[in-house]
Each structure stands twice: as C-alpha cells, then as structure tokens.
BADRENVO-823054 format. One record per residue: x, y, z of N, C-alpha, C, O in turn; residue in one letter. Coordinates in pm, whole numbers, plus 50000, padded with zeros to 5 digits. Layout:
<pts>
XYZXYZXYZXYZa
...
</pts>
This chain:
<pts>
500844988150000500005000050000500895012550000501925012950067x
500475022749925501185035449928500875042850057499985038950133x
501625053550081501365061550200499945066950201499275066950304x
499485071550085498125076750076497105065750108496155068050182x
497315053850053496405042750078496405038750225495355035650281x
497575038750287497665035550429496865045350513496095041350600x
497045058250486496365068450566494855067750547494105068850644x
494415065850423492965065250402492365052550461491215052550505x
493135041650462492645029450527492415031950675491435027250732x
493325039250737493175042350880491975051550902491165049150992x
491855062050822490735071250840489395064350816488385067950878x
489365054650728488115047650697487845035650786486855028550768x
488735033450883488515022550977488935009050927488554998850984x
489715008750820490194995950768491494991750835491994998550924x
492024980650791493284975550845494384977150741494374970050640x
495314986350761496394988250665497424976950674497424969150769x
498304976350573499374966450574500334968550691500874959050747x
500524981150726501364984950840500824997950895499955004250833x
501315002151010500905015051064501535026350982502735025850953x
500765036450946501385048450889502275055050995502055053351115x
503275062450950504235068751040504335083651008504445087450891x
504285091851111504385106251091505255112551198505545106551301x
505655124751171506365133051268505635146351273505325152151168x
505355151351391504655164151400505555175551353506765175551377x
504955185051287505665196851237506865192951151508005196851178x
506595185251047507655180850957508465192550899509685191450890x
507825203750858508645214750804509665220050905510765224050867x
509305220051034510245224551137511425214951144512575219151149x
511135201851146512195191951151513075192851026514295191651034x
512445194850910513205195850785514155207850789515295206850745x
513685218950841514545230850851515705228450947516855231350915x
515395223151066516415221651169517445210851135518555210951189x
517075201451046517985190851004518345192250855518675182450789x
518265204150806518455206850664519785201550611519835195050507x
520845204350683522175200350636522305185050634522895179550541x
521765178350735521815163750740521005157550626521415147650565x
519845163450599518945157650498519465159950357519445150850273x
519925172150329520275175850192521765175250163522165174350047x
522605175850267524035176750246524495190650207525655192550173x
523595200450213523915214250177524055222750302523475219450405x
524815233650297524995242350414523685248850454522785250250371x
523555252850582522285258250633521735270050553520525271150536x
522615278850505522095290750438521275287650315520445295750274x
521495275850255520755272450133519275269750160518465269750067x
518915267450287517495265950320516735278650282515615277850230x
517325290250308516675302950274516505304250123515475309250076x
517475299750046517365300049901516245290749854515505293949762x
516135279049918515085269449883513705275249906512765272249833x
513575283750007512265289450042511765299749942510605303949952x
512595303849847512145313049743512385307249604512315314349504x
512665294249599513025287749473511825286149381510675287449423x
512105283249255511085279249160510405266449210511095257949267x
509105264649190508415252749241509055239449200509105230149280x
509555238449076510195226049032511455223249113511735211749147x
512195233649145513405231949226513035229349371513675221349439x
512025236249418511595234849557511165220649590511505215449696x
510425214349500509875201049527510965190349537510735179749593x
512145193049482513235183349489513625180249633514035169049664x
513515190049722513865187749863512855178549930513225171250022x
511615178649885510615169349940510905155049893510725145549968x
511355153749769511725140549718512945135249794513025123349823x
513875144049825515045140149903514635136150044515115126150097x
513765143950106513265140850240512605127150241512795119350335x
511835124150139511125111350131512105099650125511825089050181x
513235101450060514235090750052514975089050185515235077850228x
515295100250249516075099750373515225095650492515655087750575x
514015101050499513075098150608511735094550546510925103350518x
511475081750523510255077450452509005078450540508495068350589x
508535090550557507305092950633506095091350542506235090850419x
504925090450601503705088250523502865100850506501835100550438x
503295111850567502595124650552503605135150508504665136650569x
503275142350402504115153250353503375166450373502185167550344x
504095176350424503495189450446504315200150376505315204850431x
503925204150256504665214650184504475228350248503555230650326x
505385237450213505355250950266504495260350182504125257150069x
504185271950239503685283150161504775287650064505955286750095x
504385292349948505325298549856505245313749871504165319049898x
506365320649853506265335249841505435338549718505235330149631x
504955350649711504155354649595505015354549469506245354649475x
504335354249354505055354949227505965367149224507115366349181x
505445378149269506195390749267507455389749353508535394249314x
507295383649472508455382249560509505373049501510695375949508x
509065361849443510035352449386510805358549269511955354949245x
510175367549197510865374149085511885384149135512915386349071x
511605390249250512465401049298513545396349396514615402449403x
513285385749472514185381949581515295372649536515095363949451x
516465374549595517605365649578518245363549715518225372449800x
518805351649735519565348949857521025347749818521375339949730x
521875355549886523285355849852524135353049976523885358450084x
525115344649958526055341350065527305349650047527935349449941x
527675356850153528885365050150529785361050266529405352950350x
530945366650269531905363150374531385366550512531705359750610x
530585377150521530085381650652528695376450684528125380250786x
528125367750599526805362450631525975359750508526445360750394x
524705356350533523745353150428522705364450422522225369050525x
522365368850300521475380250285520355377150186520565370250086x
519165382250217518075382350120518075396150055518005406350123x
518165396249923518305408749849517085410749760516705401749685x
516475422349770515385425949680515985433249561516445444549575x
515985426849446516655432649329515915444849274516485452349195x
514675446849314513925458449265514165470749351514285481849299x
514235468649483514385479949574515805481749623516155492349675x
516635471549608517995472149662518075468949809519175468449866x
516935466749873516935463850017517585450350045517385440649971x
518375449850154519025437550194518695434250339518615443150424x
518495421450366518205416950502519115405250536519175395350463x
519845406550647520705395550689519845384450749518955387150830x
520115372250710519325360750752520055352450856521285351850859x
519265346150941519815337551045520235324250983519445317750915x
521465320151007521945307350957521895296451063522195284851035x
521505300051184521295290251291519835285751281518975291151351x
519575276151196518195272551161517415266751278516185266251273x
518105262351383517415256451498516905267151595516175263851688x
517285279751575516905290151671516335302351600516745313651625x
515375299851513514765310651437513405314951490512845324751442x
512865307851588511515310851636511495323951715512375326351797x
510505332551691510405344951767509905342251908509335331651935x
510125351551997509615350252133508125353052140507495356852042x
507575351052259506145353652279505845368452262506615377052304x
504705371252200504285385052184503575389752311502685382952361x
503965401252362503345406452484502725420252463502285426552560x
502685425052340502165438352313500655438052292500125429252224x
499975447752349498535448952329498235460452234498655471752258x
497515457552125497135467952031495625468752013495115478151952x
494895458952068493425458752057492805461552193493035454252289x
492025472252200491365476152324489855477152309489125476552408x
489385478652185487955480452159487545471752040488385466351969x
486235470452020485725463251904486165470151774486415463451673x
486255483151778486745490351660488175486651628488545485451511x
488985484951732490375480651710490425466951643491285464451558x
489505458251680489465444851620489285446051469489995439551392x
488335454451427488065456151284489265462251213489585458551100x
489945471751280491045478751215492305470051202492995470451100x
492575462251303493855455251307493825441151248494855436351200x
492685434551251492625420851196492175421751051490985422551020x
493155421650963492875422850820492495409150764493145399050794x
491465408850683491005396450622491265397250472490685405450401x
492155388550426492495388250283491685377150217491795365550258x
490885380250118490105369750050491005358749995492095361349946x
490525346550004491315335149958491725336849813492855333449775x
490835341949731491125343249588492345352049563493115349449471x
492515362349645493655371349627494965364249661495955365649588x
494965356649769496175349349809496535338749705497695336849671x
495515331849656495745321349557496325327449429497265322049372x
495755338549386496235345149264497675349949280498425350549182x
498065353349402499425358149427500455347049415501645349749395x
500015334449427500935323249409501345315849534502295307949529x
500675318049647501115311849773500965296649771501585289749852x
500165291449681499955276949674500885269849575500765257749556x
501795276949514502585271049406503405259049451503515249349377x
503975259549570504765248249619503865236349651504205224849621x
502735239149711501795228249744501285221649617501265209349607x
500885229549522500345223949398501385215249327501055204549276x
502625219849325503655211949258503925199049334504135188549273x
503905199649467504095187549548502955177649524503195165649515x
501745182649513500595173949486500735167549349500455155649332x
501175175449250501345170249115502405159249109502235149249040x
503515161349181504655152249172504505140249264504905129149228x
503935142349384503955131949486502575128049537502445118249611x
501565135449498500245133449556499555120549521498585116749586x
500025113549419499395100849384499745089949483499005080049495x
500865091449555501285081149650501445086149793501385078249887x
501655099349810501845104949943500555111149994499785116949917x
500325109950124499215117050189499715131250215500645133350293x
499085140850150499545154750157498735162450260497525163950246x
499415167250363498805176750454499055190550397500185195350398x
498025196850346498185209350272498705220650359499035231350308x
498765218450486499215228750579498275229250697497515219950722x
498335240250769497495241050887497155255250925497665264950869x
496275256151022495865268851080495995267751231496075256751286x
496025279151297496075279251443494755283951499493995291151433x
494475279751621493205282751684493005297651709493965305251721x
491755301651718491425315751739491995320951871492475332251878x
491945312751975492425317152106493905320652100494325331152148x
494695311852041496125314552028496375327251946497235335251981x
495635329051839495855340651753495555353751822496035364351780x
494755353251928494495365452006495775371252065495865383352086x
496765362752091498005367452155498705378152072499405386552128x
498525377951942499205387551856498535401351858499035410851798x
497405402251928496675414951934496515420152075496335432152095x
496565411252174496445415852314497655411952399497765416252513x
498545403852345499685399152423499375385952491498255383752537x
500375377352497500125363852549499725364052696498765357352735x
500455371552779500115372152921498775379052943497945374553022x
498565390152872497305397652887496085389152856495035390652918x
496235380052760495085372152716494425364852832493205364052840x
495235359452922494675351553032493955360453134493005355853199x
494375372753149493645382053234492365386653165491315387953228x
492455389153034491305394452961490165384352948489015388352928x
490465371352959489375361452963488415364553077487215361953066x
488935370153185488105373453302487635387853298486475390753328x
488515396853261488215411153272487415416353153486565425153169x
487685411153032486985415852911486655404052819487105403652705x
485885394452868485625382452787484905385352657485125378552557x
484005395652657483275398752534484225403852425484025401252306x
485245411252466486225416052369487005404352309487255404052189x
487375394852393488095383152343487215374952249487705369952148x
485945373552280485035366452190484895373852057484865367651951x
484805387052063484735395051941485995393051857485925391551735x
487135393051923488405391151854488475377051794488945375351681x
488025367151869488025353351818487145351951694487505345051599x
486005358551694485105357851578485765363751454485685358151345x
486425375051472487095381451360488255372851309488465371451189x
488995367351403490115358651366489635345951297490305340551209x
488455341251337487875329551270487585332651124487845324351037x
487045344551097486775348550958488055348050876488055343250762x
489145353150935490415353050864490905338650842491435335350736x
490725330250944491185316350934490395308650830490955300150761x
489105311450817488295304950714488865307750575488915298750491x
489295320050553489915323350424491215315550405491525310950295x
491975314150513493225306350505492935291650472493645285650391x
491915285950532491535272150501491175270850354491535261050290x
490475280650300490095280250159491315280950067491345274749961x
492315288450110493565288850033494215275050031494575269949925x
494365269150149495025256050159494265245450080494865237150012x
492945245750091492135235650023492255236749871492175226749801x
492445248849823492515250849678493755244549617493795242249496x
494765241649698495995235549647495835220649622496685214649556x
494795214749673494655200249666495255193849790495515200749889x
495485181149785495975174249904494845167349977493725166349927x
495165162650097494255153750169493755158850302492665155250346x
494535167350369494145171350504494665185250537495555190550470x
494095190850640494525203650698494495201850849493545196250903x
495525206650916495525205451062495095218451128495195229351070x
494605217151250494275228651335495095227351462494865218151541x
496045236151483496845236351606496115245051707496145257351700x
495455238451801494605245551898495445249352020495195244752132x
496445257651997497435260852100496835268852215495875276352199x
497415266952331497085273852456495735269752514495265276152608x
495115259352463493785255652512493805242352586492765235852600x
494975238152632495105225552704494965227752855494895239152901x
494935216752930494525217453070495485225353159495075230853260x
496765225853121497705233453203497675248353171498345256353236x
496865252153070496785266053029495435272453062495405283553116x
494325265553031493005271153061492105260053114492345248253092x
491065264153186490125254553244489245248453135489195253353023x
488575237853171487655231553078486525241053041486085241452926x
486055248653137484985258353110485445268753009484695272352918x
486675273653025487205283452930487445277052793487275283552690x
487825264452793488005257252666486665256752591486625258752469x
485605253952663484275253352602483865266852543483165267352442x
484295277552606483865290852562484785296752455484305302252356x
486105295652475487035302952392487735294552284488515299752204x
487445281552282488075273152180487045265452096487005266851974x
486225257552162485385247952091484515253951980484485248451870x
483805265052004482915270051899483675273651771483175271351661x
484865279151787485645283651672486325271851603486395271151480x
486825262651682487465250751626486465242351547486785237151440x
485265241151601484225233351532483925239451395483735232051298x
483885252551387483585258951259484755257651160484555257051039x
485965257251213487115254551126487025240351070487245238250950x
486715230951155486555217051111485475216151002485665209450901x
484365222751024483275222550925483735228150791483365222850686x
484545238550794485035244550670485985235050598485925233750476x
486855228550672487775218750613486975207450546487265203450434x
485975202650618485135191850562484365196550439484115188650347x
483995209150437483255214350321484075213550193483525213450083x
485395212850208486275211750092486725197350068487625194949988x
486095187850137486375173750115487705169050171488265159150124x
488215176050273489515172550330489355167950474488365170750540x
490365160650521490385155850658490895166850751491835174150718x
490275168050868490675177850968491365170651083490815161351142x
492585174951115493375168851221493675179351327494235189851296x
493295176551451493565185651561494905182451625495295170851634x
495605192951668496885191351736496815198451870496435210051879x
497205191151976497225196952111498575194452175498935183052205x
499335205252195500595204352266500345208252411500445219952448x
500015198352491499665200452631498735189452677498475179852604x
498245190752798497405180452856495975180952806495385191652793x
495415169052777494045168452726493165158652804492025156252764x
493675152852913492965141952980491575146153026490655137853028x
491395158753063490095163153114489145167753003488005171453031x
489605167452877488745172552769488735163752645488495168552534x
488975151052665488965141752552487585141352487487485141852364x
486535140352567485175139852512484845152552435484185152052331x
485295163852487485025176552420485745177052285485185181552185x
486995172452283487755172252158487065163252056486945166851939x
486615151752100485945142452009484655148351953484275145351840x
483995156752031482705162251988482825173051882481835176751820x
484025178151860484225188851762484015183751620483675191551530x
484205170751598483915164951468485105163151377484935159951259x
486325165051428487515163351345487745148451317487165139751382x
488585145751219488865132051178490005125651256490055113451269x
490915133851308492065128451380492535138151486492205150051483x
493325132851580493865141251687495275136551722495535124551734x
496155146251737497525143751780497735150751914497435162551928x
498255143352011498495149252143499945147152183500575137152148x
500455156852256501825156152304501965145352410500975141052470x
503195140952432503435130752531503325136552673503255148652690x
503315127952773503235132052913504485139852953505605134752940x
504305151953000505405160053054504795172953110503585175053101x
505645181553165505215194553217504035193453314503115201553311x
504085183153399503105181353506501695178053458500725180753529x
501565172253341500285166753298500545152753244501685149153214x
499475144953232499595131253185498695129353062497485131453069x
499295125452952498545121552831498805106652808499715102852735x
498005098452871498135083952857497485079852726496255080052714x
498295076152626497785073652492496795061952491495845062052413x
497025051952577496105040552583494755044752640493705040552591x
494785053052743493545057952803492785066852705491565065952694x
493515075552636492875084452539492225076252428491115079252385x
492935065952381492375057452275491095050752320490125050152245x
491085045852443489885039052495488715048752504487585045252469x
488975060752549487895070552565487395075752431486225079252417x
488275076352331487835080552197486955069952133486055073052055x
487215057352166486375046552115486295045651964485255042051910x
487375049051895487385048051750486695059251677486545058651555x
486275069751748485585080851683486525089551600486095096251506x
487805089351635488815097251563490045088651543490315079451620x
490805091751439492125085951424493035092251530493075104451545x
493745083851602494625088651707496075087351661496495076951610x
496845098051679498275097951651499025094951780498665100051886x
500065086851771500835083151888501735094351938501765105251880x
502465091752046503405101652099504575094852169504465083652218x
505705101852172506945096952231507605108452305507545119852260x
508215105552419508995115552491510105120352397510985112552361x
510085133252357511035137752255512475138652304513405138152224x
512665140052435514015141352491514485128352554515525122952516x
513715123452653514145111852729514165098952650514885089552686x
513385098252542513335085952462513895088152321514875081852283x
513275097252246513645098552105515065103852089515825098852005x
515435113952166516745120052152517805112452234518815108052179x
517565111052364518615106352454518405092252508519275086952578x
517295086152476517025072852529517815061952458518325064052348x
517925050552522518605039252461517765033652347516585036852332x
518395025352267517655018852159516515010352214515445009552154x
516755004152329515724995852390514525004252436513375000252419x
514815016052493513725024852536512885029352416511665029952424x
513545032452307512815036552187511985024852135510835026752095x
512555013052134511835001352087510584998852174509514995752122x
510745000252305509624998252397508535008652373507345005552376x
508955021152350507975031852325507165029152199505955031252196x
507845024452096507145021251970506195009551991505085009551939x
506624999652065505754988052089504534992052171503444986652149x
504685001452265503515006152341502515012852247501305010852258x
503045020752153502165026852054501455016151971500245016651950x
502235006451926501654995951841500574988251913499564984651853x
500784985752041499774978452120498474986352126497384980752114x
498604999452144497415008052143496765007752005495545006651993x
497595008751901497065008751765496334995951730495314996351661x
496844984751777496174971951748494824971151817493904964851766x
494714977451934493424977052006492404986651945491234983151928x
492864998751912491885008751869491645008551718490605013051671x
492615003251641492395001551498492675013751414493225012551305x
492315025451461492485037751382493645045551443493455054051530x
494855042651396496035047451466497165050551368497375043351270x
497895061451398499075065251322500255066051418500185073151518x
501325058951387502545060051466503105074251450503235079151338x
503425080751562503865094551553504735098251672504665091951778x
505545108451653506295113851767505405122051859505715123751977x
504285127151807503395135451889503975149151913503405159151870x
505105149751981505805162352004506755165251887507185155951818x
507065177951865508075180951763509425174651799509765173351916x
510175170851698511505165151718512465176351757512445187051698x
513305173851856514255184151900515365185951797515705176451726x
515935197951788517025200251691518225191251715518945187951621x
518455187151841519595178851872519435164151839520395156451848x
518245160051802518025145851771518705142251639518375148251536x
519635132851639520315129451513519355123751410518355117351444x
519665126351285518825121351177518715106051180517665100351151x
519825099651217519815084951223518825080051328518235069351312x
518645087751434517705083951539516265085351490515415076951522x
515985095751414514655097451357514355085951262513255080451262x
515355082451182515175071251088514935058251164514165049751120x
515605056751278515415044651358513975043851409513375033151408x
513435055051453512025055251496511125051151380510215043151398x
511375056751263510545053651146510635038751114509615032251088x
511835033351114512015019151081511295010051181510635000451142x
511425013251310510755005151412509245006151397508544996051409x
508745018251371507305020251357506755013051234505675007151239x
507495013451125507045006751002507044991451018506254984450954x
507944986451105508064972051122507094966351227506924954151236x
506474974951304505584970251412504374962951353503744968051261x
504044951051404502894943551351501574950651381501374955851490x
500674950651282499374956951301498334947251353497234951551389x
498654934351358497694924351406498374915351509497744906251562x
</pts>
C-alpha cells in the first residue's frame, strides 16, 4: 500500500498493511535538520524557500528518501512578485536576502534551529473598533492569485498520487488573540473583558476560514488545526468550552466542506477534555506526550475516543527519542503499536516536535521501528 492508501485505510477504519508513520511539524524538523537531509549548508534553506516550484519540490523528494514518512506537508510559497524580485546571497560576513527591485538587503539567520520568535506581549486591541482595524482579512482568491499555493500544487502534482499530503494548517482563534492583546494579557482578559476576546476570536475565525480556503485550493488530503494554549495546564475546561470549541468546530466544518480531513493538534494536557475534543467532529487528533506536570496516557485516550477519531501516537522527545537507549525507543514504539492494534484507527507518531539535537539516524530508527511494528 502507498502512504496515501495507508492513511485513508486508517481514516476509513480499515486495516492497513502496516501502521502509517508521521512526525509532527515536519517542516520544522526539515529546517532544523536541513544540512543532514540535503548535504547542503544551512544558508541554502533560505534559498530553497524562494526557489522555483520545480526546484523546491526536489527537497521533498530528498526528504522522502532519507526519512520515509507517510505524511508530507509542503510550505507556503512567496508570491510570484516576491520570487521574481528576491535573491539569497552568501557573502563572507553572512547570508542576505536581496530585493533586486528595491535594493533592500536583510541579513538572515543561519542558525536554523533558533529562528523562532519570542512570545508577543504587546497589546494593540482595546475596543471592538480596534478588532476591525487591526485584523485584516484577505480573500482567499487574492492569496491564491498571488501564488502562495505554488509549492503545494507542485508537490501534489509530483507526489500526491502516492503520498498523503497535509496541505498545511491553521492555528486556533484563542492562540491568535495573543498577537493582538499579548500572550500574558490574554489570560487576564478572559476574566476582565471576555466579550472583547470573543469578538476578537470571531474576527480571527473569519480570517482563518479564508486561510483554510487557500490551503484547500491547492489540493491534498488534510489540513491541521493547532489549537494552541487551550490545554489543561493553560486554561480550564469551562474556558475551553467558551474560547476554543465553537471556533474550532467551525474550522473543522470548513475543512470538511472542501472534502479534506481535519486533524487537531494539542501540545499540552488533554485528559480532562477528551470527550470535548471528540465532539468537535475532526477526523484525527495528535496529542503531546506526558510532561510538564500533565499526563497524556495514549492508551487511556484511545479507549475514551472509542474509534471516533484517528489517534496519533506520541513519544517523549528528549528522554526517549533523543537521549534514550535503543531499547527504550523500541519499547515506546511497541507501546504505541499495542494501542494501535486495540483501537484500529492509529498513526505512529512522535506527537511532540523533534528536537534540533536529535540525530537524523535516530529519527530514521524511529521510522524503521514504527514501520516494522505488527498491526495484528
């Protein structure tokens, strides 16, 4: 069975030849392990991100050979205009993105493992009027015409007949509020100005719906929803019901309207809200492993889901995947397989993002063990 056939067998409740295997946030892992995967220096990742679609897709083919995963997640493409104007140049003093039309130059970070920005703490939205002014909604048709789907479309054309393509993802409305009120402020404003947060969530949902339409237009098989900051160590179940579920459900409905699978992602504890997550109507759910003072028992979650959703497995990203012995990794994979054999609708997965320090050979070892695990 191809990767696509394996994934659809799982979603449809059938028995695949083997368990499908995935890694959460594959583009992040690909960036952080770029040199290991491609054999090219880190700065060339920036050049790849503005490459012609035919050249860009070659890195996905290389990734597939080095790490044979069953889910591919292509990136957004810069607009046609940007790709025509931008160049990446390596100089003695660093790597630069150069706009050939304006002459503007920007020095780029070559430490690909440490490119993530810090938490936003600035508040710019204080009134409903601010919500309208600051949350810009770009129609899907405009983004599509600009060319943002070019990499996805080419990946679907080249690999979509055999690979399960995750066209990309969106983030939950609650998390997106942080960019307008600040991450710390958001938790106070749930109590002090809940109507403003709901107004902001509604506006952000409108924007996210357009983003889903963009992703769906590229083709592929699924879209994920990263429902960040809505887990048990961050907000109560009551707040989850108010500030997450209504918006997430409507995102799921929009994904389904385009004939695609909706996969929820939760980085945090979900033990107290498994039933709520299942009720949203998504096709699959990925949860992080037990850590940070919460417990995500994958066997317990599988039992409580009762086959209503495809469940993705999880592994301790540091103690097992990165630094654990081969035996510990083997045991972790077998625990996943045991759960998968019981629940039937299961994808072998790391659950948590792979750490930058995890050697590529170790990731490949996880994939090999997961692919070899008996499904019956």
